[in-house]
C-alpha positions as CSV (number, residue, x, y, z in Angstrom):
1,M,80.9,-58.0,-36.0
2,D,79.1,-59.0,-32.7
3,T,79.2,-56.1,-30.3
4,N,78.5,-58.1,-27.3
5,V,81.3,-60.6,-26.7
6,D,83.0,-62.4,-23.8
7,T,86.2,-60.6,-24.0
8,V,87.6,-57.4,-25.6
9,V,91.4,-57.4,-25.9
10,I,92.7,-53.8,-26.3
11,G,95.9,-53.8,-28.4
12,A,97.0,-56.1,-31.2
13,G,100.6,-56.3,-30.1
14,L,102.2,-59.7,-29.4
15,A,100.8,-60.2,-25.9
16,G,97.3,-59.1,-27.1
17,L,97.3,-61.4,-30.1
18,I,98.5,-64.4,-28.1
19,C,95.9,-63.7,-25.5
20,A,93.1,-63.4,-28.0
21,Q,94.1,-66.6,-29.8
22,Q,94.3,-68.6,-26.6
23,L,90.8,-67.3,-25.5
24,Q,89.3,-67.9,-28.9
25,Q,90.7,-71.5,-29.0
26,S,89.2,-72.0,-25.5
27,G,85.9,-71.3,-26.9
28,H,85.4,-67.7,-26.0
29,R,84.0,-64.9,-28.3
30,V,86.8,-62.3,-28.6
31,V,87.2,-59.0,-30.3
32,V,90.6,-57.2,-30.5
33,V,90.6,-53.4,-30.8
34,E,93.8,-51.9,-32.3
35,K,94.1,-48.2,-32.8
36,S,96.6,-48.7,-35.7
37,R,95.8,-49.9,-39.2
38,G,98.0,-53.0,-38.8
39,V,98.9,-55.5,-36.1
40,G,102.1,-56.4,-34.3
41,G,102.8,-53.3,-32.2
42,R,106.7,-53.1,-32.1
43,L,106.7,-56.1,-34.6
44,A,106.7,-53.2,-37.0
45,T,107.6,-53.2,-40.8
46,R,107.6,-50.1,-42.9
47,R,106.7,-50.6,-46.6
48,L,109.2,-48.9,-49.0
49,Q,109.3,-48.6,-52.7
50,G,110.3,-52.1,-53.9
51,T,111.1,-53.4,-50.4
52,C,110.5,-52.9,-46.7
53,A,112.3,-52.5,-43.3
54,D,111.8,-53.6,-39.7
55,H,111.9,-50.4,-37.7
56,G,110.8,-51.9,-34.4
57,V,111.7,-55.3,-33.1
58,R,115.2,-56.0,-34.7
59,Y,115.0,-59.8,-35.2
60,L,113.4,-62.9,-33.4
61,D,115.7,-65.2,-31.5
62,E,115.0,-68.1,-29.1
63,Q,114.9,-66.5,-25.5
64,G,113.0,-69.5,-24.0
65,P,110.6,-72.3,-24.6
66,L,107.8,-70.0,-25.8
67,T,109.8,-68.1,-28.4
68,H,111.4,-71.5,-29.5
69,N,107.9,-72.9,-30.2
70,L,106.9,-69.7,-32.1
71,I,109.9,-69.6,-34.2
72,Q,109.5,-73.2,-35.1
73,A,105.9,-72.7,-36.2
74,L,106.8,-69.6,-38.2
75,W,109.8,-71.5,-39.7
76,Q,107.4,-74.4,-40.8
77,Q,105.2,-71.9,-42.5
78,D,108.1,-70.4,-44.4
79,I,107.4,-67.1,-42.7
80,L,110.9,-66.9,-41.0
81,H,114.3,-67.6,-42.3
82,R,117.6,-67.4,-40.7
83,W,119.2,-64.1,-41.1
84,T,122.6,-64.4,-39.4
85,D,124.4,-66.2,-36.7
86,Q,126.5,-63.3,-35.6
87,L,125.7,-59.8,-34.4
88,Y,128.5,-57.4,-33.6
89,C,129.2,-54.7,-31.2
90,L,131.8,-51.9,-31.1
91,Q,134.0,-52.0,-28.0
92,A,136.9,-49.5,-27.6
93,E,136.7,-48.8,-31.4
94,T,137.2,-52.6,-31.9
95,L,134.6,-54.7,-33.7
96,A,133.6,-57.8,-31.7
97,V,131.0,-60.6,-32.0
98,T,128.3,-60.8,-29.5
99,E,126.6,-64.1,-28.7
100,S,126.7,-66.4,-31.6
101,K,123.3,-68.1,-32.3
102,P,120.6,-68.0,-35.0
103,Y,118.8,-64.7,-35.5
104,Y,115.6,-64.9,-37.5
105,T,113.7,-62.5,-39.8
106,A,110.9,-62.5,-42.4
107,T,111.2,-61.8,-46.1
108,T,108.1,-59.6,-45.9
109,G,109.1,-58.1,-42.6
110,L,108.6,-59.1,-39.0
111,T,105.0,-57.9,-39.1
112,A,104.4,-61.2,-41.0
113,A,104.8,-62.9,-37.5
114,A,102.1,-60.9,-36.1
115,K,99.7,-61.5,-39.0
116,F,100.3,-65.2,-38.5
117,L,99.2,-64.8,-34.9
118,A,96.2,-62.7,-35.9
119,S,94.8,-65.3,-38.3
120,G,91.1,-65.9,-37.7
121,L,90.7,-63.1,-35.0
122,A,88.0,-60.4,-35.1
123,I,90.0,-57.3,-35.1
124,R,88.8,-53.7,-35.2
125,H,91.6,-51.7,-36.8
126,G,92.1,-48.0,-36.6
127,Q,89.8,-47.5,-33.6
128,R,91.0,-46.0,-30.3
129,V,89.4,-47.0,-27.1
130,Q,88.3,-43.8,-25.3
131,A,86.8,-45.2,-22.0
132,L,85.9,-48.3,-20.1
133,T,82.7,-48.3,-18.1
134,P,81.1,-50.9,-15.9
135,I,77.4,-51.1,-16.5
136,D,75.6,-53.7,-14.4
137,D,77.6,-57.0,-15.1
138,R,79.1,-55.9,-18.4
139,W,82.0,-53.7,-19.6
140,Q,81.0,-51.0,-22.0
141,I,84.0,-50.1,-24.1
142,S,83.6,-46.8,-25.8
143,L,85.4,-46.3,-29.2
144,E,86.2,-43.6,-31.6
145,A,83.7,-43.9,-34.3
146,T,85.1,-44.1,-37.9
147,A,83.6,-44.3,-41.4
148,A,84.7,-47.9,-41.6
149,Q,83.6,-48.8,-38.0
150,P,80.5,-46.6,-37.2
151,T,79.7,-48.6,-34.0
152,S,81.1,-46.5,-31.1
153,Y,81.0,-49.1,-28.4
154,L,81.4,-52.8,-27.6
155,T,80.1,-54.7,-24.5
156,A,81.9,-57.6,-22.9
157,G,82.1,-59.7,-19.8
158,S,85.9,-59.1,-19.4
159,V,88.6,-56.8,-20.8
160,V,92.4,-57.4,-21.4
161,V,94.3,-54.2,-21.7
162,A,97.5,-55.2,-23.6
163,V,99.0,-51.9,-24.4
164,P,102.2,-50.0,-22.9
165,A,101.7,-49.2,-19.2
166,P,101.3,-45.4,-19.6
167,Q,98.5,-46.1,-22.1
168,A,97.0,-48.7,-19.9
169,L,97.0,-46.1,-17.0
170,T,94.9,-43.7,-19.0
171,L,92.2,-46.4,-19.3
172,V,92.2,-47.8,-15.8
173,Q,92.9,-44.8,-13.6
174,P,89.4,-43.4,-14.1
175,L,88.1,-46.8,-12.8
176,L,89.1,-45.9,-9.3
177,E,85.7,-44.3,-8.7
178,Y,84.1,-47.7,-9.6
179,G,86.2,-49.7,-7.1
180,F,89.2,-50.5,-9.2
181,P,92.0,-51.4,-6.8
182,L,94.4,-48.4,-6.1
183,E,97.3,-50.8,-5.7
184,L,97.0,-51.9,-9.3
185,V,97.1,-48.3,-10.4
186,Q,100.1,-47.7,-8.3
187,A,101.8,-50.8,-9.8
188,I,101.2,-49.6,-13.4
189,Q,102.8,-46.2,-12.4
190,T,106.0,-47.8,-11.4
191,V,106.7,-49.1,-14.9
192,E,109.2,-47.1,-16.9
193,F,109.9,-47.2,-20.6
194,D,112.8,-45.9,-22.7
195,P,112.0,-44.0,-26.0
196,C,113.8,-44.4,-29.2
197,Y,114.1,-42.9,-32.7
198,S,114.2,-45.3,-35.6
199,V,115.7,-44.1,-38.9
200,I,115.1,-46.0,-42.2
201,A,117.4,-44.9,-45.0
202,T,117.6,-46.2,-48.6
203,Y,120.5,-46.0,-50.9
204,P,121.4,-46.3,-54.5
205,L,121.5,-49.9,-55.9
206,E,125.1,-49.5,-56.8
207,Q,126.0,-49.3,-53.0
208,Q,125.2,-53.0,-52.7
209,S,128.8,-54.0,-53.7
210,E,130.1,-51.9,-50.8
211,I,127.5,-53.5,-48.4
212,D,128.7,-56.9,-49.5
213,Q,132.3,-56.0,-48.3
214,L,131.2,-54.9,-44.8
215,P,132.0,-57.5,-42.1
216,W,128.8,-57.0,-40.2
217,Q,125.1,-57.1,-41.1
218,A,124.1,-55.5,-37.7
219,I,126.0,-53.8,-35.0
220,S,125.2,-52.7,-31.5
221,L,126.7,-49.3,-30.6
222,E,125.6,-48.8,-27.0
223,G,128.6,-47.0,-25.3
224,A,130.6,-46.4,-28.5
225,T,132.4,-43.1,-28.2
226,Q,132.4,-42.1,-31.9
227,T,128.6,-42.7,-32.2
228,P,127.3,-41.5,-28.7
229,D,123.6,-41.1,-29.9
230,L,123.3,-44.4,-31.8
231,A,122.4,-47.7,-30.2
232,W,122.0,-49.9,-33.3
233,L,122.7,-50.2,-37.0
234,S,121.3,-52.8,-39.2
235,L,121.8,-53.4,-42.9
236,D,118.2,-54.3,-43.2
237,S,118.3,-55.2,-46.9
238,T,120.6,-58.1,-46.0
239,K,117.4,-59.7,-44.5
240,R,115.9,-59.8,-48.1
241,P,118.6,-60.7,-50.5
242,G,118.1,-59.8,-54.1
243,T,117.9,-56.7,-56.3
244,V,116.3,-54.4,-53.8
245,P,117.5,-50.9,-52.7
246,P,119.9,-51.1,-50.0
247,V,118.3,-50.3,-46.7
248,L,119.8,-49.2,-43.4
249,V,117.9,-49.0,-40.0
250,A,119.4,-47.0,-37.2
251,H,118.1,-46.7,-33.7
252,S,118.9,-43.9,-31.3
253,T,120.0,-44.2,-27.7
254,A,117.3,-43.7,-25.1
255,T,119.2,-40.6,-23.8
256,F,119.2,-39.0,-27.1
257,A,115.5,-39.7,-27.8
258,Q,114.5,-38.4,-24.5
259,S,116.5,-35.1,-24.9
260,D,114.2,-34.3,-28.0
261,L,111.2,-36.5,-27.7
262,E,108.7,-33.8,-28.6
263,A,110.4,-32.7,-31.8
264,N,107.9,-31.6,-34.5
265,D,110.3,-32.0,-37.4
266,L,112.0,-35.4,-37.4
267,R,114.1,-34.8,-40.5
268,P,117.1,-33.2,-38.6
269,I,117.0,-36.1,-36.1
270,G,117.4,-38.5,-39.0
271,Q,120.3,-36.4,-40.5
272,H,122.0,-36.3,-37.2
273,L,121.9,-40.0,-36.5
274,L,123.0,-40.8,-40.1
275,A,126.0,-38.4,-39.8
276,Q,127.1,-40.4,-36.7
277,A,126.7,-43.6,-38.7
278,A,128.9,-42.2,-41.4
279,T,131.9,-42.1,-39.0
280,L,131.8,-45.9,-39.5
281,V,130.7,-46.0,-43.1
282,P,131.1,-42.6,-44.9
283,W,128.5,-43.2,-47.6
284,L,125.7,-43.7,-45.0
285,A,125.5,-39.9,-44.8
286,T,124.1,-39.6,-48.3
287,P,120.8,-41.7,-48.6
288,T,118.3,-41.2,-51.3
289,E,115.4,-41.2,-48.9
290,V,115.0,-41.0,-45.1
291,Q,112.1,-41.8,-42.8
292,V,112.1,-41.3,-39.1
293,H,109.7,-43.1,-36.6
294,R,109.3,-42.0,-32.9
295,W,108.8,-44.9,-30.4
296,R,107.7,-43.3,-27.1
297,Y,107.7,-46.8,-25.5
298,A,110.4,-48.7,-27.3
299,F,111.9,-50.7,-24.4
300,T,110.8,-51.5,-20.9
301,R,113.4,-50.0,-18.5
302,R,111.6,-50.9,-15.3
303,P,109.1,-53.7,-15.5
304,L,106.9,-55.3,-12.9
305,Q,107.9,-58.7,-11.5
306,Q,104.7,-60.6,-12.5
307,R,103.2,-62.0,-15.5
308,Y,100.1,-59.7,-15.4
309,L,97.8,-57.6,-13.3
310,A,94.2,-58.7,-12.6
311,T,91.1,-57.8,-10.8
312,E,87.4,-58.6,-10.6
313,L,86.7,-55.1,-9.2
314,P,84.5,-53.7,-10.6
315,L,84.5,-56.3,-13.4
316,P,87.1,-58.9,-14.7
317,L,90.0,-57.0,-16.1
318,V,93.5,-58.1,-16.8
319,C,96.5,-55.9,-17.9
320,S,99.1,-57.7,-20.0
321,G,102.4,-57.1,-21.8
322,D,106.1,-57.6,-21.8
323,W,106.2,-54.7,-19.3
324,C,104.7,-56.9,-16.8
325,S,107.7,-59.2,-16.2
326,G,110.5,-58.0,-18.5
327,K,111.2,-56.5,-22.0
328,Q,111.7,-59.4,-24.4
329,V,109.5,-61.2,-26.8
330,E,109.4,-64.2,-24.4
331,N,107.9,-62.0,-21.8
332,A,105.2,-60.7,-24.1
333,V,104.2,-64.2,-25.2
334,E,104.1,-65.5,-21.6
335,S,102.1,-62.5,-20.4
336,G,99.5,-63.1,-23.1
337,L,99.1,-66.7,-22.3
338,A,98.9,-66.1,-18.5
339,A,96.3,-63.4,-19.1
340,A,94.1,-65.7,-21.2
341,C,94.3,-68.3,-18.4
342,Q,93.2,-65.7,-15.9
343,I,90.3,-64.4,-17.9
344,S,89.1,-67.9,-18.5
345,A,89.1,-68.5,-14.9
346,F,87.2,-65.3,-14.2
347,L,84.6,-66.1,-16.8
348,A,84.2,-69.6,-15.4
349,D,83.9,-68.2,-11.8
350,R,86.7,-70.4,-10.6
351,P,90.2,-69.9,-9.2
352,L,93.2,-70.2,-11.4
353,L,95.1,-73.4,-10.2
354,I,98.2,-74.2,-12.1
355,T,100.8,-76.0,-10.2
356,N,103.6,-75.9,-12.9
357,W,103.2,-72.7,-15.0
358,E,106.2,-73.3,-17.2
359,A,105.1,-76.7,-18.3
360,H,101.5,-75.5,-18.7
361,A,102.5,-72.5,-20.8
362,A,104.8,-74.5,-23.1
363,E,101.9,-76.9,-23.7
364,L,99.4,-74.1,-24.4
365,M,101.8,-72.5,-26.9
366,S,102.4,-75.8,-28.7
367,Q,98.6,-76.3,-29.1
368,L,98.0,-72.6,-30.1
369,T,100.7,-72.7,-32.9
370,A,99.7,-76.1,-34.0
371,T,96.1,-74.8,-34.6
372,L,97.4,-71.9,-36.7
373,V,99.8,-74.0,-38.8
């Protein structure tokens, strides 16, 4: 893998993958660096014995023209299928339908959507970026050396930091001594995230008949008095019909997660949340297996009001992610496309002049997915 490229994208979440694909399709040499073994960020799927579960992003739905295009491309590739047209919520102990519209998932888990977007990209998995250093007219990106990736650095003409704002801050704040704008650091510091605990529970196959009798496949519990620490329950195995172990995914509220965010043993957290779920369905308290995942940066609570942050001081660098303009998949896709456009302008030493961003972004997304199909 070339260690001297046009752009290094840090983070293989949705914004990072979209940005890297757009840059590569524009003719730039790109390397993505991802600290995890997989891709997708919060498009996360946990492999279980005989099945899997989505323990990050709950589903995909059309939130705007960019997610519409993405879903259509994934549908055409038989990666996505329609899961349900109705999600439920619990209001004053009464079950109610939220907005009725198509909600999509993937048979092999929503990580499949990220793998689609990662197609053809050079990605360094399992390597954490330790530092960014401007040397002459190039960035030096220092990496953790591993047995699989002994090279401990990359050099690039530009960098895209496509990770949650607190992680971005640890990389760009040391650059103040090299002339990085203080106002950009201050902007990143204003972004706030909510944490979440995600519980994955499996049950005996004979429970499937009881699942089939439940009126809901997923239910929002924000504000429900009998489940004060639960925000979401999903019968995740209904996304993958067939003879698989029944699987439940539960998400905690941000308040509960924040109250015990540094817990060393996550098993009591899983037991506590399943006990609350059992007030709705008693047998949920007795799973055969439980796994718990801690999301420190699950949902953007306080985003910026712009698509990305960018500077050429000391060298071209762009920060990207859903946290720049919102908290939805649509925001992540838009931020990734916008970051790529800005990097291309930096590398070509020209201003970024787009008069109709919405139309331009829709066209870029259409071309990007058409190339991958």
